[in-house]
All heavy atoms as a GROMACS GRO file, in nm:
protein
  556
    1MET      N    1   6.963  20.668   6.872
    1MET     CA    2   7.084  20.636   6.947
    1MET      C    3   7.154  20.768   6.985
    1MET      O    4   7.153  20.864   6.909
    1MET     CB    5   7.173  20.549   6.858
    1MET     CG    6   7.293  20.486   6.924
    1MET     SD    7   7.273  20.363   7.056
    1MET     CE    8   7.140  20.259   7.009
    2ALA      N    9   7.214  20.772   7.101
    2ALA     CA   10   7.281  20.893   7.149
    2ALA      C   11   7.402  20.925   7.062
    2ALA      O   12   7.465  20.838   7.004
    2ALA     CB   13   7.326  20.872   7.294
    3ASP      N   14   7.432  21.054   7.052
    3ASP     CA   15   7.546  21.097   6.973
    3ASP      C   16   7.678  21.058   7.038
    3ASP      O   17   7.773  21.025   6.968
    3ASP     CB   18   7.545  21.249   6.954
    3ASP     CG   19   7.441  21.293   6.852
    3ASP    OD1   20   7.395  21.207   6.774
    3ASP    OD2   21   7.408  21.411   6.851
    4ASN      N   22   7.685  21.064   7.169
    4ASN     CA   23   7.809  21.033   7.240
    4ASN      C   24   7.806  20.891   7.294
    4ASN      O   25   7.703  20.843   7.339
    4ASN     CB   26   7.830  21.130   7.356
    4ASN     CG   27   7.845  21.272   7.307
    4ASN    OD1   28   7.883  21.297   7.194
    4ASN    ND2   29   7.814  21.366   7.393
    5ARG      N   30   7.921  20.825   7.289
    5ARG     CA   31   7.933  20.688   7.340
    5ARG      C   32   8.063  20.676   7.419
    5ARG      O   33   8.152  20.759   7.406
    5ARG     CB   34   7.936  20.589   7.223
    5ARG     CG   35   7.815  20.595   7.131
    5ARG     CD   36   7.687  20.550   7.199
    5ARG     NE   37   7.679  20.408   7.216
    5ARG     CZ   38   7.635  20.323   7.126
    5ARG    NH1   39   7.592  20.365   7.011
    5ARG    NH2   40   7.634  20.194   7.152
    6VAL      N   41   8.075  20.571   7.498
    6VAL     CA   42   8.196  20.546   7.576
    6VAL      C   43   8.283  20.446   7.501
    6VAL      O   44   8.238  20.339   7.463
    6VAL     CB   45   8.163  20.493   7.717
    6VAL    CG1   46   8.290  20.459   7.792
    6VAL    CG2   47   8.081  20.595   7.794
    7VAL      N   48   8.409  20.483   7.479
    7VAL     CA   49   8.507  20.397   7.414
    7VAL      C   50   8.632  20.396   7.500
    7VAL      O   51   8.692  20.502   7.526
    7VAL     CB   52   8.541  20.447   7.272
    7VAL    CG1   53   8.653  20.366   7.210
    7VAL    CG2   54   8.416  20.442   7.183
    8GLN      N   55   8.670  20.279   7.546
    8GLN     CA   56   8.788  20.262   7.631
    8GLN      C   57   8.788  20.359   7.749
    8GLN      O   58   8.888  20.420   7.782
    8GLN     CB   59   8.915  20.276   7.547
    8GLN     CG   60   8.933  20.162   7.448
    8GLN     CD   61   9.060  20.174   7.368
    8GLN    OE1   62   9.065  20.252   7.274
    8GLN    NE2   63   9.160  20.097   7.406
    9GLY      N   64   8.671  20.374   7.811
    9GLY     CA   65   8.659  20.453   7.933
    9GLY      C   66   8.646  20.602   7.914
    9GLY      O   67   8.644  20.676   8.012
   10ARG      N   68   8.635  20.650   7.790
   10ARG     CA   69   8.617  20.795   7.771
   10ARG      C   70   8.503  20.821   7.674
   10ARG      O   71   8.476  20.740   7.585
   10ARG     CB   72   8.745  20.860   7.723
   10ARG     CG   73   8.791  20.811   7.590
   10ARG     CD   74   8.921  20.876   7.549
   10ARG     NE   75   8.967  20.810   7.429
   10ARG     CZ   76   9.090  20.794   7.394
   10ARG    NH1   77   9.185  20.842   7.469
   10ARG    NH2   78   9.121  20.733   7.284
   11MET      N   79   8.436  20.933   7.693
   11MET     CA   80   8.324  20.971   7.610
   11MET      C   81   8.375  21.023   7.475
   11MET      O   82   8.469  21.103   7.472
   11MET     CB   83   8.242  21.080   7.680
   11MET     CG   84   8.109  21.104   7.618
   11MET     SD   85   7.995  20.966   7.635
   11MET     CE   86   7.944  20.983   7.802
   12VAL      N   87   8.315  20.974   7.365
   12VAL     CA   88   8.354  21.020   7.232
   12VAL      C   89   8.231  21.067   7.156
   12VAL      O   90   8.120  21.018   7.178
   12VAL     CB   91   8.426  20.910   7.150
   12VAL    CG1   92   8.558  20.871   7.213
   12VAL    CG2   93   8.337  20.789   7.129
   13THR      N   94   8.251  21.164   7.069
   13THR     CA   95   8.149  21.210   6.975
   13THR      C   96   8.170  21.135   6.844
   13THR      O   97   8.274  21.069   6.826
   13THR     CB   98   8.164  21.361   6.950
   13THR    OG1   99   8.290  21.383   6.886
   13THR    CG2  100   8.156  21.441   7.080
   14PRO      N  101   8.078  21.144   6.748
   14PRO     CA  102   8.103  21.081   6.619
   14PRO      C  103   8.234  21.127   6.554
   14PRO      O  104   8.311  21.045   6.502
   14PRO     CB  105   7.982  21.123   6.536
   14PRO     CG  106   7.873  21.139   6.636
   14PRO     CD  107   7.942  21.198   6.757
   15THR      N  108   8.264  21.255   6.562
   15THR     CA  109   8.387  21.307   6.502
   15THR      C  110   8.511  21.255   6.575
   15THR      O  111   8.607  21.211   6.511
   15THR     CB  112   8.387  21.462   6.502
   15THR    OG1  113   8.274  21.507   6.426
   15THR    CG2  114   8.514  21.517   6.442
   16SER      N  115   8.509  21.254   6.708
   16SER     CA  116   8.627  21.207   6.780
   16SER      C  117   8.646  21.055   6.764
   16SER      O  118   8.759  21.008   6.758
   16SER     CB  119   8.624  21.247   6.928
   16SER     OG  120   8.515  21.189   6.996
   17LEU      N  121   8.537  20.978   6.750
   17LEU     CA  122   8.550  20.836   6.722
   17LEU      C  123   8.611  20.815   6.584
   17LEU      O  124   8.702  20.734   6.567
   17LEU     CB  125   8.414  20.767   6.731
   17LEU     CG  126   8.414  20.618   6.697
   17LEU    CD1  127   8.508  20.540   6.789
   17LEU    CD2  128   8.272  20.562   6.704
   18ALA      N  129   8.564  20.890   6.485
   18ALA     CA  130   8.621  20.880   6.350
   18ALA      C  131   8.769  20.916   6.351
   18ALA      O  132   8.850  20.851   6.283
   18ALA     CB  133   8.544  20.971   6.255
   19GLU      N  134   8.808  21.015   6.428
   19GLU     CA  135   8.949  21.054   6.437
   19GLU      C  136   9.033  20.946   6.506
   19GLU      O  137   9.149  20.925   6.469
   19GLU     CB  138   8.962  21.188   6.507
   19GLU     CG  139   8.910  21.302   6.420
   19GLU     CD  140   8.900  21.436   6.489
   19GLU    OE1  141   8.910  21.441   6.615
   19GLU    OE2  142   8.882  21.536   6.418
   20LEU      N  143   8.976  20.876   6.604
   20LEU     CA  144   9.047  20.763   6.667
   20LEU      C  145   9.073  20.652   6.564
   20LEU      O  146   9.181  20.596   6.558
   20LEU     CB  147   8.964  20.703   6.780
   20LEU     CG  148   8.969  20.770   6.916
   20LEU    CD1  149   8.868  20.703   7.010
   20LEU    CD2  150   9.108  20.759   6.975
   21ILE      N  151   8.973  20.624   6.482
   21ILE     CA  152   8.986  20.520   6.380
   21ILE      C  153   9.083  20.562   6.272
   21ILE      O  154   9.171  20.486   6.231
   21ILE     CB  155   8.848  20.487   6.319
   21ILE    CG1  156   8.755  20.428   6.426
   21ILE    CG2  157   8.862  20.392   6.200
   21ILE    CD1  158   8.609  20.423   6.386
   22GLU      N  159   9.068  20.684   6.224
   22GLU     CA  160   9.147  20.735   6.111
   22GLU      C  161   9.290  20.769   6.151
   22GLU      O  162   9.381  20.762   6.068
   22GLU     CB  163   9.078  20.858   6.052
   22GLU     CG  164   9.134  20.907   5.923
   22GLU     CD  165   9.114  20.812   5.807
   22GLU    OE1  166   9.031  20.720   5.813
   22GLU    OE2  167   9.185  20.831   5.706
   23GLY      N  168   9.311  20.810   6.276
   23GLY     CA  169   9.444  20.853   6.318
   23GLY      C  170   9.477  20.994   6.272
   23GLY      O  171   9.593  21.035   6.276
   24ASP      N  172   9.376  21.066   6.228
   24ASP     CA  173   9.394  21.203   6.178
   24ASP      C  174   9.259  21.273   6.187
   24ASP      O  175   9.157  21.210   6.215
   24ASP     CB  176   9.444  21.198   6.034
   24ASP     CG  177   9.516  21.326   5.991
   24ASP    OD1  178   9.521  21.422   6.071
   24ASP    OD2  179   9.566  21.330   5.878
   25SER      N  180   9.256  21.402   6.160
   25SER     CA  181   9.130  21.474   6.165
   25SER      C  182   9.041  21.436   6.046
   25SER      O  183   9.089  21.390   5.943
   25SER     CB  184   9.155  21.625   6.168
   25SER     OG  185   9.222  21.665   6.050
   26VAL      N  186   8.911  21.453   6.065
   26VAL     CA  187   8.814  21.424   5.960
   26VAL      C  188   8.728  21.547   5.936
   26VAL      O  189   8.718  21.634   6.021
   26VAL     CB  190   8.725  21.302   5.996
   26VAL    CG1  191   8.811  21.177   6.014
   26VAL    CG2  192   8.641  21.328   6.118
   27ILE      N  193   8.666  21.552   5.818
   27ILE     CA  194   8.583  21.667   5.782
   27ILE      C  195   8.446  21.659   5.849
   27ILE      O  196   8.396  21.757   5.902
   27ILE     CB  197   8.568  21.676   5.629
   27ILE    CG1  198   8.704  21.705   5.566
   27ILE    CG2  199   8.468  21.783   5.590
   27ILE    CD1  200   8.704  21.697   5.414
   28ASP      N  201   8.384  21.540   5.844
   28ASP     CA  202   8.248  21.524   5.896
   28ASP      C  203   8.226  21.379   5.935
   28ASP      O  204   8.294  21.290   5.885
   28ASP     CB  205   8.146  21.565   5.788
   28ASP     CG  206   8.006  21.582   5.844
   28ASP    OD1  207   7.991  21.606   5.966
   28ASP    OD2  208   7.909  21.572   5.765
   29ALA      N  209   8.131  21.354   6.026
   29ALA     CA  210   8.100  21.218   6.069
   29ALA      C  211   7.950  21.204   6.092
   29ALA      O  212   7.884  21.298   6.135
   29ALA     CB  213   8.176  21.184   6.197
   30GLU      N  214   7.898  21.085   6.060
   30GLU     CA  215   7.758  21.052   6.084
   30GLU      C  216   7.741  21.003   6.228
   30GLU      O  217   7.840  20.975   6.295
   30GLU     CB  218   7.714  20.943   5.987
   30GLU     CG  219   7.715  20.988   5.843
   30GLU     CD  220   7.662  20.881   5.749
   30GLU    OE1  221   7.664  20.762   5.785
   30GLU    OE2  222   7.620  20.919   5.639
   31PRO      N  223   7.618  20.988   6.274
   31PRO     CA  224   7.597  20.936   6.410
   31PRO      C  225   7.657  20.796   6.430
   31PRO      O  226   7.664  20.716   6.336
   31PRO     CB  227   7.445  20.931   6.424
   31PRO     CG  228   7.397  21.035   6.327
   31PRO     CD  229   7.492  21.028   6.212
   32ILE      N  230   7.698  20.769   6.552
   32ILE     CA  231   7.756  20.639   6.589
   32ILE      C  232   7.644  20.536   6.600
   32ILE      O  233   7.537  20.566   6.650
   32ILE     CB  234   7.829  20.650   6.725
   32ILE    CG1  235   7.944  20.751   6.716
   32ILE    CG2  236   7.878  20.515   6.772
   32ILE    CD1  237   8.003  20.788   6.851
   33SER      N  238   7.673  20.414   6.554
   33SER     CA  239   7.577  20.305   6.568
   33SER      C  240   7.650  20.180   6.618
   33SER      O  241   7.773  20.172   6.613
   33SER     CB  242   7.506  20.277   6.436
   33SER     OG  243   7.599  20.236   6.338
   34ASP      N  244   7.573  20.083   6.665
   34ASP     CA  245   7.630  19.954   6.706
   34ASP      C  246   7.655  19.871   6.582
   34ASP      O  247   7.566  19.859   6.496
   34ASP     CB  248   7.534  19.880   6.799
   34ASP     CG  249   7.516  19.952   6.932
   34ASP    OD1  250   7.618  19.992   6.991
   34ASP    OD2  251   7.401  19.967   6.976
   35ALA      N  252   7.773  19.814   6.570
   35ALA     CA  253   7.805  19.726   6.457
   35ALA      C  254   7.747  19.587   6.484
   35ALA      O  255   7.727  19.548   6.599
   35ALA     CB  256   7.956  19.717   6.438
   36ALA      N  257   7.722  19.514   6.379
   36ALA     CA  258   7.664  19.379   6.392
   36ALA      C  259   7.774  19.274   6.405
   36ALA      O  260   7.773  19.173   6.337
   36ALA     CB  261   7.576  19.351   6.272
   37GLU      N  262   7.872  19.302   6.489
   37GLU     CA  263   7.983  19.208   6.510
   37GLU      C  264   8.044  19.232   6.647
   37GLU      O  265   8.025  19.336   6.707
   37GLU     CB  266   8.089  19.226   6.402
   37GLU     CG  267   8.159  19.362   6.407
   37GLU     CD  268   8.259  19.382   6.294
   37GLU    OE1  269   8.363  19.314   6.297
   37GLU    OE2  270   8.232  19.464   6.208
   38SER      N  271   8.120  19.136   6.692
   38SER     CA  272   8.199  19.150   6.814
   38SER      C  273   8.344  19.172   6.774
   38SER      O  274   8.385  19.136   6.664
   38SER     CB  275   8.189  19.023   6.899
   38SER     OG  276   8.057  19.006   6.944
   39CYS      N  277   8.422  19.228   6.864
   39CYS     CA  278   8.563  19.253   6.837
   39CYS      C  279   8.637  19.120   6.813
   39CYS      O  280   8.625  19.028   6.894
   39CYS     CB  281   8.625  19.326   6.956
   39CYS     SG  282   8.804  19.354   6.938
   40PRO      N  283   8.714  19.111   6.704
   40PRO     CA  284   8.788  18.988   6.676
   40PRO      C  285   8.905  18.966   6.773
   40PRO      O  286   8.957  18.856   6.782
   40PRO     CB  287   8.837  19.006   6.533
   40PRO     CG  288   8.839  19.153   6.512
   40PRO     CD  289   8.729  19.209   6.597
   41GLU      N  290   8.946  19.070   6.845
   41GLU     CA  291   9.059  19.057   6.937
   41GLU      C  292   9.018  19.026   7.080
   41GLU      O  293   9.079  18.944   7.146
   41GLU     CB  294   9.146  19.183   6.932
   41GLU     CG  295   9.218  19.196   6.799
   41GLU     CD  296   9.323  19.305   6.799
   41GLU    OE1  297   9.351  19.365   6.905
   41GLU    OE2  298   9.377  19.330   6.691
   42CYS      N  299   8.913  19.095   7.129
   42CYS     CA  300   8.877  19.075   7.270
   42CYS      C  301   8.732  19.029   7.290
   42CYS      O  302   8.693  19.000   7.403
   42CYS     CB  303   8.904  19.202   7.350
   42CYS     SG  304   8.782  19.333   7.324
   43GLY      N  305   8.652  19.028   7.184
   43GLY     CA  306   8.513  18.987   7.197
   43GLY      C  307   8.420  19.096   7.245
   43GLY      O  308   8.301  19.072   7.267
   44GLY      N  309   8.472  19.218   7.262
   44GLY     CA  310   8.391  19.330   7.310
   44GLY      C  311   8.296  19.384   7.205
   44GLY      O  312   8.293  19.340   7.091
   45ASP      N  313   8.216  19.482   7.247
   45ASP     CA  314   8.120  19.546   7.158
   45ASP      C  315   8.192  19.638   7.060
   45ASP      O  316   8.288  19.708   7.097
   45ASP     CB  317   8.018  19.627   7.238
   45ASP     CG  318   7.929  19.537   7.324
   45ASP    OD1  319   7.903  19.423   7.282
   45ASP    OD2  320   7.887  19.582   7.431
   46VAL      N  321   8.143  19.643   6.936
   46VAL     CA  322   8.203  19.724   6.832
   46VAL      C  323   8.105  19.833   6.789
   46VAL      O  324   7.986  19.807   6.772
   46VAL     CB  325   8.242  19.637   6.709
   46VAL    CG1  326   8.292  19.723   6.594
   46VAL    CG2  327   8.348  19.535   6.750
   47LEU      N  328   8.157  19.954   6.775
   47LEU     CA  329   8.079  20.067   6.726
   47LEU      C  330   8.116  20.094   6.581
   47LEU      O  331   8.228  20.065   6.538
   47LEU     CB  332   8.106  20.192   6.810
   47LEU     CG  333   8.071  20.183   6.957
   47LEU    CD1  334   8.111  20.311   7.028
   47LEU    CD2  335   7.923  20.155   6.976
   48GLU      N  336   8.024  20.157   6.508
   48GLU     CA  337   8.047  20.189   6.367
   48GLU      C  338   8.014  20.335   6.344
   48GLU      O  339   7.918  20.388   6.401
   48GLU     CB  340   7.958  20.100   6.282
   48GLU     CG  341   7.979  20.110   6.135
   48GLU     CD  342   7.900  20.003   6.061
   48GLU    OE1  343   7.783  20.030   6.031
   48GLU    OE2  344   7.955  19.894   6.037
   49VAL      N  345   8.094  20.401   6.260
   49VAL     CA  346   8.068  20.540   6.225
   49VAL      C  347   8.111  20.563   6.080
   49VAL      O  348   8.215  20.514   6.037
   49VAL     CB  349   8.141  20.637   6.322
   49VAL    CG1  350   8.292  20.626   6.312
   49VAL    CG2  351   8.096  20.781   6.300
   50GLY      N  352   8.028  20.634   6.006
   50GLY     CA  353   8.065  20.675   5.871
   50GLY      C  354   8.122  20.815   5.877
   50GLY      O  355   8.073  20.900   5.953
   51TYR      N  356   8.227  20.839   5.800
   51TYR     CA  357   8.291  20.971   5.806
   51TYR      C  358   8.361  21.005   5.676
   51TYR      O  359   8.385  20.919   5.592
   51TYR     CB  360   8.389  20.979   5.924
   51TYR     CG  361   8.502  20.880   5.917
   51TYR    CD1  362   8.625  20.913   5.859
   51TYR    CD2  363   8.490  20.753   5.972
   51TYR    CE1  364   8.729  20.823   5.853
   51TYR    CE2  365   8.593  20.661   5.967
   51TYR     CZ  366   8.713  20.697   5.909
   51TYR     OH  367   8.816  20.607   5.903
   52MET      N  368   8.393  21.133   5.662
   52MET     CA  369   8.465  21.183   5.546
   52MET      C  370   8.603  21.232   5.588
   52MET      O  371   8.614  21.339   5.648
   52MET     CB  372   8.388  21.297   5.480
   52MET     CG  373   8.256  21.254   5.419
   52MET     SD  374   8.168  21.389   5.342
   52MET     CE  375   8.275  21.423   5.202
   53PRO      N  376   8.709  21.155   5.558
   53PRO     CA  377   8.844  21.202   5.591
   53PRO      C  378   8.890  21.311   5.495
   53PRO      O  379   8.970  21.396   5.531
   53PRO     CB  380   8.930  21.076   5.578
   53PRO     CG  381   8.853  20.985   5.489
   53PRO     CD  382   8.708  21.019   5.509
   54THR      N  383   8.836  21.310   5.373
   54THR     CA  384   8.863  21.415   5.274
   54THR      C  385   8.730  21.448   5.205
   54THR      O  386   8.632  21.375   5.220
   54THR     CB  387   8.964  21.369   5.166
   54THR    OG1  388   8.903  21.264   5.088
   54THR    CG2  389   9.094  21.319   5.228
   55ALA      N  390   8.729  21.554   5.127
   55ALA     CA  391   8.607  21.594   5.058
   55ALA      C  392   8.564  21.493   4.952
   55ALA      O  393   8.448  21.492   4.912
   55ALA     CB  394   8.627  21.731   4.995
   56MET      N  395   8.654  21.407   4.908
   56MET     CA  396   8.625  21.313   4.800
   56MET      C  397   8.612  21.168   4.846
   56MET      O  398   8.603  21.078   4.763
   56MET     CB  399   8.735  21.322   4.694
   56MET     CG  400   8.753  21.460   4.635
   56MET     SD  401   8.605  21.520   4.552
   56MET     CE  402   8.604  21.417   4.409
   57GLU      N  403   8.612  21.142   4.978
   57GLU     CA  404   8.611  21.004   5.025
   57GLU      C  405   8.515  20.988   5.142
   57GLU      O  406   8.510  21.070   5.233
   57GLU     CB  407   8.753  20.966   5.070
   57GLU     CG  408   8.767  20.823   5.114
   57GLU     CD  409   8.909  20.789   5.156
   57GLU    OE1  410   8.987  20.878   5.192
   57GLU    OE2  411   8.941  20.670   5.153
   58PHE      N  412   8.438  20.878   5.140
   58PHE     CA  413   8.352  20.841   5.252
   58PHE      C  414   8.396  20.704   5.300
   58PHE      O  415   8.411  20.611   5.220
   58PHE     CB  416   8.204  20.837   5.212
   58PHE     CG  417   8.114  20.805   5.327
   58PHE    CD1  418   8.073  20.904   5.413
   58PHE    CD2  419   8.072  20.675   5.351
   58PHE    CE1  420   7.990  20.875   5.521
   58PHE    CE2  421   7.991  20.644   5.459
   58PHE     CZ  422   7.950  20.745   5.543
   59VAL      N  423   8.419  20.690   5.430
   59VAL     CA  424   8.471  20.567   5.489
   59VAL      C  425   8.377  20.523   5.601
   59VAL      O  426   8.324  20.607   5.675
   59VAL     CB  427   8.613  20.590   5.548
   59VAL    CG1  428   8.664  20.468   5.620
   59VAL    CG2  429   8.708  20.633   5.439
   60THR      N  430   8.356  20.394   5.614
   60THR     CA  431   8.287  20.339   5.730
   60THR      C  432   8.392  20.275   5.819
   60THR      O  433   8.467  20.188   5.774
   60THR     CB  434   8.182  20.235   5.688
   60THR    OG1  435   8.087  20.298   5.602
   60THR    CG2  436   8.109  20.179   5.811
   61GLY      N  437   8.400  20.322   5.942
   61GLY     CA  438   8.499  20.270   6.036
   61GLY      C  439   8.432  20.198   6.151
   61GLY      O  440   8.320  20.230   6.190
   62ARG      N  441   8.502  20.098   6.205
   62ARG     CA  442   8.455  20.022   6.320
   62ARG      C  443   8.562  20.027   6.429
   62ARG      O  444   8.680  20.019   6.400
   62ARG     CB  445   8.426  19.878   6.279
   62ARG     CG  446   8.315  19.869   6.177
   62ARG     CD  447   8.284  19.730   6.128
   62ARG     NE  448   8.396  19.642   6.101
   62ARG     CZ  449   8.472  19.646   5.990
   62ARG    NH1  450   8.453  19.738   5.899
   62ARG    NH2  451   8.570  19.558   5.974
   63LYS      N  452   8.518  20.039   6.555
   63LYS     CA  453   8.611  20.050   6.668
   63LYS      C  454   8.554  19.975   6.787
   63LYS      O  455   8.437  19.991   6.820
   63LYS     CB  456   8.632  20.197   6.703
   63LYS     CG  457   8.706  20.224   6.832
   63LYS     CD  458   8.855  20.211   6.813
   63LYS     CE  459   8.932  20.244   6.939
   63LYS     NZ  460   8.946  20.133   7.032
   64CYS      N  461   8.638  19.893   6.850
   64CYS     CA  462   8.599  19.823   6.971
   64CYS      C  463   8.586  19.922   7.086
   64CYS      O  464   8.668  20.014   7.100
   64CYS     CB  465   8.703  19.716   7.005
   64CYS     SG  466   8.663  19.625   7.157
   65GLN      N  467   8.485  19.902   7.170
   65GLN     CA  468   8.467  19.989   7.286
   65GLN      C  469   8.565  19.955   7.398
   65GLN      O  470   8.585  20.037   7.488
   65GLN     CB  471   8.324  19.978   7.340
   65GLN     CG  472   8.223  20.048   7.253
   65GLN     CD  473   8.086  20.046   7.316
   65GLN    OE1  474   8.011  19.951   7.301
   65GLN    NE2  475   8.054  20.152   7.386
   66ASP      N  476   8.625  19.835   7.396
   66ASP     CA  477   8.706  19.790   7.508
   66ASP      C  478   8.856  19.782   7.483
   66ASP      O  479   8.933  19.781   7.577
   66ASP     CB  480   8.658  19.652   7.553
   66ASP     CG  481   8.511  19.653   7.594
   66ASP    OD1  482   8.468  19.752   7.656
   66ASP    OD2  483   8.439  19.557   7.561
   67CYS      N  484   8.900  19.771   7.355
   67CYS     CA  485   9.042  19.758   7.327
   67CYS      C  486   9.081  19.848   7.209
   67CYS      O  487   8.998  19.924   7.159
   67CYS     CB  488   9.080  19.611   7.299
   67CYS     SG  489   9.029  19.546   7.138
   68ASP      N  490   9.205  19.839   7.162
   68ASP     CA  491   9.255  19.926   7.056
   68ASP      C  492   9.213  19.887   6.915
   68ASP      O  493   9.243  19.958   6.820
   68ASP     CB  494   9.409  19.931   7.062
   68ASP     CG  495   9.460  20.004   7.186
   68ASP    OD1  496   9.387  20.090   7.238
   68ASP    OD2  497   9.572  19.973   7.229
   69TRP      N  498   9.146  19.772   6.897
   69TRP     CA  499   9.113  19.725   6.762
   69TRP      C  500   9.023  19.824   6.688
   69TRP      O  501   8.928  19.878   6.744
   69TRP     CB  502   9.042  19.590   6.770
   69TRP     CG  503   9.004  19.539   6.635
   69TRP    CD1  504   9.086  19.469   6.551
   69TRP    CD2  505   8.881  19.557   6.567
   69TRP    NE1  506   9.017  19.440   6.434
   69TRP    CE2  507   8.892  19.495   6.442
   69TRP    CE3  508   8.762  19.620   6.600
   69TRP    CZ2  509   8.789  19.492   6.349
   69TRP    CZ3  510   8.659  19.618   6.507
   69TRP    CH2  511   8.672  19.554   6.384
   70ALA      N  512   9.058  19.850   6.563
   70ALA     CA  513   8.976  19.932   6.475
   70ALA      C  514   9.001  19.888   6.330
   70ALA      O  515   9.107  19.833   6.299
   70ALA     CB  516   9.014  20.080   6.489
   71ALA      N  517   8.902  19.909   6.245
   71ALA     CA  518   8.914  19.874   6.104
   71ALA      C  519   8.825  19.966   6.022
   71ALA      O  520   8.733  20.028   6.075
   71ALA     CB  521   8.873  19.728   6.082
   72THR      N  522   8.853  19.975   5.893
   72THR     CA  523   8.771  20.052   5.801
   72THR      C  524   8.731  19.966   5.683
   72THR      O  525   8.787  19.858   5.662
   72THR     CB  526   8.844  20.178   5.749
   72THR    OG1  527   8.952  20.135   5.665
   72THR    CG2  528   8.896  20.265   5.862
   73ASP      N  529   8.637  20.016   5.603
   73ASP     CA  530   8.598  19.941   5.483
   73ASP      C  531   8.699  19.956   5.372
   73ASP      O  532   8.683  19.900   5.264
   73ASP     CB  533   8.458  19.979   5.438
   73ASP     CG  534   8.442  20.126   5.404
   73ASP    OD1  535   8.539  20.204   5.413
   73ASP    OD2  536   8.329  20.165   5.368
   74ARG      N  537   8.807  20.029   5.395
   74ARG     CA  538   8.918  20.036   5.298
   74ARG      C  539   8.998  19.905   5.299
   74ARG      O  540   9.060  19.871   5.203
   74ARG     CB  541   9.017  20.146   5.338
   74ARG     CG  542   8.971  20.284   5.312
   74ARG     CD  543   9.095  20.374   5.335
   74ARG     NE  544   9.057  20.510   5.359
   74ARG     CZ  545   9.069  20.572   5.474
   74ARG    NH1  546   9.120  20.511   5.578
   74ARG    NH2  547   9.034  20.697   5.485
   75GLU      N  548   9.000  19.838   5.413
   75GLU     CA  549   9.086  19.721   5.433
   75GLU      C  550   9.024  19.595   5.378
   75GLU      O  551   8.909  19.572   5.377
   75GLU     CB  552   9.118  19.703   5.581
   75GLU     CG  553   9.184  19.825   5.635
   75GLU     CD  554   9.196  19.828   5.786
   75GLU    OE1  555   9.115  19.764   5.855
   75GLU    OE2  556   9.286  19.895   5.835
   0.00000   0.00000   0.00000
């Protein structure tokens, strides 16, 4: 799968997608993948990325490609 994907009309990298989900900078991010779900708000496609917001935490985040919906495995 390509490293860069389109989210809400703009190209994002794994790190910039993780930062959109987290709302802050992250240390590192894994490649973006397609999530096995549709957006609960608009029905659009959802992307998934694993990332490290701190040196001691790993989070899996999901973000809709079409709207503002995002979630993490913390929730």
